[in-house]
C-alpha positions in Angstrom: 6.4 -65.8 23.9 5.4 -62.2 23.1 7.2 -60.7 20.1 9.2 -57.5 20.6 7.5 -54.3 19.6 9.9 -53.8 16.7 8.7 -57.1 15.2 5.0 -56.1 15.6 5.8 -52.8 13.7 7.7 -54.8 11.0 4.7 -57.1 10.6 2.4 -54.2 9.6 1.5 -54.6 5.9 3.3 -52.1 3.7 1.3 -49.8 1.4 -1.8 -49.8 3.7 -2.7 -46.3 2.5 -3.2 -47.6 -1.0 -6.4 -49.4 0.2 -7.9 -46.1 1.5 -10.4 -44.1 -0.5 -9.7 -40.4 -1.3 -12.5 -39.5 1.1 -10.8 -41.5 3.9 -7.4 -39.9 3.1 -9.0 -36.4 3.1 -10.5 -37.1 6.5 -7.1 -38.3 7.8 -5.3 -35.1 6.6 -8.0 -32.8 8.0 -7.9 -34.6 11.4 -4.1 -34.6 11.4 -4.0 -30.8 10.7 -6.5 -30.1 13.4 -4.5 -32.2 15.9 -1.5 -30.2 15.1 -3.3 -26.9 15.9 -3.8 -25.7 12.3 -6.8 -23.5 11.7 -8.6 -25.6 9.0 -11.4 -23.6 7.3 -13.7 -25.8 5.3 -16.5 -23.3 4.8 -15.5 -22.5 1.2 -16.0 -26.1 0.2 -19.3 -27.0 -1.5 -22.0 -28.1 1.0 -21.9 -31.6 -0.5 -18.2 -32.0 0.1 -18.5 -30.6 3.7 -21.2 -33.2 4.4 -19.2 -36.1 2.9 -16.1 -35.1 4.9 -18.0 -34.8 8.1 -19.8 -38.2 7.5 -16.4 -39.8 6.7 -14.8 -38.5 9.8 -17.7 -39.8 11.9 -17.3 -43.3 10.5 -13.6 -43.7 11.2 -12.1 -44.8 14.5 -8.3 -45.5 14.4 -5.4 -45.1 12.0 -1.9 -46.4 13.0 1.2 -44.2 12.7 2.5 -46.0 9.6 -0.7 -45.4 7.6 -0.8 -41.8 8.8 2.8 -41.3 7.6 2.0 -42.8 4.2 -1.1 -40.6 3.8 0.8 -37.4 4.8 3.7 -38.2 2.5 1.3 -38.8 -0.4 -0.4 -35.5 0.4 2.9 -33.7 0.5 4.0 -35.2 -2.8 0.8 -34.0 -4.4 1.3 -30.5 -3.1 4.9 -30.4 -4.3 3.9 -31.6 -7.8 1.1 -29.0 -8.1 2.1 -26.2 -10.4 -1.1 -24.1 -10.4 -4.5 -24.1 -8.8 -7.6 -22.5 -10.3 -10.6 -21.2 -8.5 -13.4 -23.8 -8.4 -16.3 -22.8 -10.7 -17.4 -19.4 -12.1 -18.0 -17.8 -8.6 -14.3 -18.5 -7.7 -13.1 -17.2 -11.1 -15.1 -14.0 -10.8 -13.7 -13.4 -7.3 -10.1 -14.0 -8.5 -10.6 -11.6 -11.4 -12.4 -9.0 -9.3 -11.1 -5.6 -10.4 -9.3 -7.0 -13.4 -12.4 -7.4 -15.7 -15.0 -4.7 -16.2 -17.9 -4.5 -13.8 -20.3 -4.8 -16.7 -18.7 -8.1 -17.8 -18.7 -9.5 -14.3 -22.4 -8.5 -13.7 -23.4 -10.1 -17.1 -21.6 -13.3 -16.3 -23.1 -13.5 -12.8 -26.6 -12.9 -14.2 -26.2 -15.5 -17.0 -24.8 -18.2 -14.7 -27.1 -17.3 -11.8 -24.1 -16.8 -9.5 -24.6 -14.9 -6.3 -22.5 -11.8 -6.0 -21.2 -12.3 -2.5 -19.6 -15.4 -0.9 -20.2 -14.2 2.7 -22.2 -10.9 2.5 -21.8 -10.4 6.3 -18.0 -9.7 5.8 -18.9 -6.7 3.7 -21.6 -5.6 6.2 -19.3 -5.9 9.2 -16.8 -3.7 7.4 -19.4 -0.9 6.7 -19.3 2.1 8.9 -22.1 2.8 11.4 -23.1 6.1 9.6 -23.9 4.1 6.4 -25.8 1.3 8.3 -27.9 3.7 10.4 -30.4 4.8 7.7 -30.7 1.2 6.5 -31.7 0.1 10.0 -34.2 2.9 10.3 -35.9 1.9 7.1 -35.9 -1.9 7.8 -38.4 -3.7 10.0 -37.4 -4.2 13.6 -37.0 -8.0 13.0 -34.5 -7.5 10.1 -32.7 -4.8 12.0 -32.4 -7.2 15.0 -30.8 -9.8 12.7 -28.3 -7.2 11.4 -27.3 -6.1 14.9 -27.0 -9.7 16.1 -24.5 -10.4 13.3 -22.3 -7.5 14.1 -19.6 -7.4 16.8 -20.9 -6.4 20.2 -19.0 -3.1 20.2 -20.2 -2.2 16.7 -23.8 -3.1 17.5 -23.7 -1.0 20.6 -22.3 2.0 18.7 -25.0 1.6 16.0 -27.8 1.2 18.5 -26.7 4.5 20.2 -27.1 6.3 16.9 -30.8 5.3 16.6 -33.7 7.2 18.0 -34.9 5.9 21.4 -38.2 4.3 20.2 -36.5 2.5 17.3 -33.6 1.3 19.5 -36.1 -0.2 22.0 -38.1 -2.0 19.3 -35.0 -3.5 17.7 -33.6 -4.5 21.1 -36.9 -6.3 21.9 -36.9 -8.0 18.5 -33.4 -9.4 19.2 -35.1 -11.6 21.8 -37.2 -13.1 19.1 -34.4 -14.0 16.7 -33.8 -17.5 18.2 -36.0 -19.2 15.6 -34.5 -17.4 12.6 -33.0 -20.0 10.2 -29.5 -19.7 8.7 -31.1 -19.5 5.3 -33.1 -16.4 6.3 -30.0 -14.8 7.8 -28.1 -15.5 4.5 -30.9 -13.9 2.4 -31.0 -10.8 4.7 -27.2 -10.5 4.3 -27.4 -10.9 0.5 -30.1 -8.3 0.2 -28.3 -5.8 2.5 -24.9 -6.3 0.7 -26.6 -5.7 -2.6 -28.2 -2.5 -1.2 -24.8 -1.3 0.1 -23.2 -2.0 -3.3 -26.1 -0.6 -5.3 -24.2 2.4 -6.6 -24.7 3.2 -10.3 -21.7 2.4 -12.4 -20.2 5.5 -14.1 -18.5 5.4 -17.5 -16.2 8.2 -16.4 -13.6 8.2 -13.7 -13.9 11.9 -12.9 -17.1 13.8 -12.2 -18.6 16.3 -14.6 -17.0 19.4 -13.0 -13.5 17.9 -13.3 -14.1 16.8 -16.9 -15.4 20.2 -18.0 -12.7 22.0 -16.1 -10.0 19.9 -17.7 -11.4 20.5 -21.2 -11.6 24.3 -20.7 -8.1 24.3 -19.3 -6.8 23.4 -22.8 -9.3 25.6 -24.6 -8.6 29.0 -26.1 -9.4 31.8 -23.7 -12.1 33.2 -26.0 -13.9 29.8 -26.2 -13.4 29.3 -22.4 -15.0 32.6 -21.6 -17.9 32.0 -24.0 -18.6 28.6 -22.6 -18.5 29.8 -19.0 -20.9 32.6 -19.8 -23.3 30.1 -21.3 -23.0 27.8 -18.3 -23.8 30.7 -16.0 -27.0 31.4 -17.9 -28.0 27.7 -17.7 -26.8 26.7 -14.3 -25.0 29.2 -12.1 -24.0 26.6 -9.4 -22.4 24.3 -11.9 -20.6 27.2 -13.6 -19.2 28.3 -10.2 -17.9 24.8 -9.6 -16.3 24.7 -13.1 -14.6 28.0 -12.5 -13.0 26.7 -9.4 -11.8 23.6 -11.3 -10.2 25.6 -14.0 -6.4 26.2 -13.6 -4.8 28.4 -16.3 -1.9 30.7 -16.7 -3.7 33.6 -15.0 -4.1 31.5 -11.8 -0.4 30.9 -11.3 0.1 33.6 -8.7 -2.8 32.2 -6.6 -2.0 28.5 -6.9 1.8 28.3 -7.2 4.1 28.8 -4.2 6.9 31.3 -4.9 9.6 28.9 -3.8 8.5 26.4 -6.6 8.7 28.9 -9.5 12.4 28.2 -10.4 11.7 24.4 -10.4 8.7 25.0 -12.7 10.5 27.3 -15.2 13.4 24.8 -15.5 10.8 22.4 -17.0 10.0 24.8 -19.8 12.1 25.5 -22.9 13.7 29.0 -22.9 12.1 30.0 -26.1 8.7 28.9 -25.0 9.2 30.8 -21.7 10.1 34.0 -23.5 7.1 33.7 -25.8 4.8 33.1 -22.9 6.1 36.1 -20.9 6.2 38.3 -24.0 2.6 37.6 -24.6 1.7 38.4 -20.9 2.3 42.1 -21.0 -1.3 43.3 -21.0 -3.1 44.5 -17.9 -4.7 41.0 -17.2 -1.6 38.9 -17.5 1.2 41.3 -16.5 0.9 40.4 -12.8 1.5 36.8 -13.7 4.6 37.6 -15.7 5.9 39.7 -12.8 5.1 37.0 -10.3 7.3 34.5 -12.3 10.1 37.0 -12.9 10.2 38.2 -9.3 10.6 34.7 -7.9 13.8 33.7 -9.9 17.3 34.9 -9.6 17.8 38.6 -10.5 20.4 37.6 -13.2 18.0 35.2 -14.9 15.1 37.6 -14.6 17.1 40.4 -16.2 18.2 38.2 -19.0 14.6 37.2 -19.6 13.4 40.8 -19.6 16.0 41.6 -22.3 14.8 38.7 -24.4 11.2 39.7 -23.9 12.0 43.2 -25.1 13.8 41.8 -28.2 10.9 39.3 -28.9 8.5 42.2 -29.3 4.8 41.6 -30.0 3.6 38.0 -29.9 0.4 36.7 -31.6 -2.2 35.8 -29.0 -2.6 32.2 -30.2 1.2 31.6 -30.0 1.4 33.3 -26.6 -1.5 31.2 -25.2 0.1 28.0 -26.4 3.3 28.9 -24.7 1.5 29.8 -21.5 -0.3 26.5 -21.6 3.1 24.8 -21.7 4.0 26.4 -18.4 0.7 25.3 -16.8 1.3 21.8 -18.1 4.7 21.8 -16.4 3.1 22.8 -13.2 0.6 19.9 -13.5 3.3 17.4 -14.3 5.4 18.4 -11.3 2.3 18.2 -9.0 1.4 14.8 -10.3 4.9 13.6 -9.6 4.7 14.9 -6.1 7.6 17.4 -6.6 5.5 20.4 -5.8 2.1 21.1 -4.2 -0.4 23.7 -5.3 -2.1 26.2 -3.0 -5.7 25.4 -2.5 -8.2 28.0 -4.0 -9.6 30.5 -1.4 -13.1 29.1 -2.0 -12.0 25.6 -1.0 -10.2 26.9 2.1 -13.3 28.6 3.2 -15.4 25.5 2.6 -12.9 23.4 4.5 -13.0 25.8 7.5 
């Protein structure tokens, strides 16, 4: 007499999953996830593990539902009990800490350990704009250029091909027909070399360029020193001196760079005594227009009160006046950095942008 299905299930040995190796369990989990429609990416595993997993899956035939349930439950328990995972090996650690350790330290560690800089260099290449890739294709051989185009999306490859001169485009197009015998290792080496070329930008010790650094220093320098330095720069390098002059933003530039509507907001950032000192020291021919610009863009009552205090203040020592005027400029910079005001672009920049 045939036993009922329930008795057959009950007769299955309990704990069958305990007799499976970890490789067999891994193969079961991967197969289960694939059957459920999950996108299982194994490319990041070491080649040896990929090969072992593939071989193991090829040697297995059938797993009953009970064993599958035990393996999945065991896998779920391991995941729940896992507190932290760390990247495997130095390459993974360097990728995880990218941007958090200095480029110099990362480069030294890669060199000492012989670690390749890019996991998949083609991801970087595919994200590079056509204008950057165009000169590289023109310098490379037709065979290498053909490999590069073959690895790009069809639309990107077509756009890039259209940027090349006709003869070069024809040579590369023909070379694509010869890429059938190119090995994966050769494609990988080409990708690594190209990615290194794209990233071969000298590291700078400074976040800002030389013009911005010199301009920032001169902004806080005394006027006499600033004028002397600029004269010396003009004798040495007129082009650089012109760029520095455009980067400088001092008290005298307020009427050209500050919007009249922002003047009240700026002056509220400055102590009353400092403001009076700055304006009292701006009564000569060079700075009088700046003082008038500030006073004419605030309420009449406040402007009259300030004029009275300026008259009472009398003569101000140049160094004291300059320090007070710098406080006003600093207030402008703070408000701009906070996004509360925006400065007017210099006329030279507007002309260049046009």
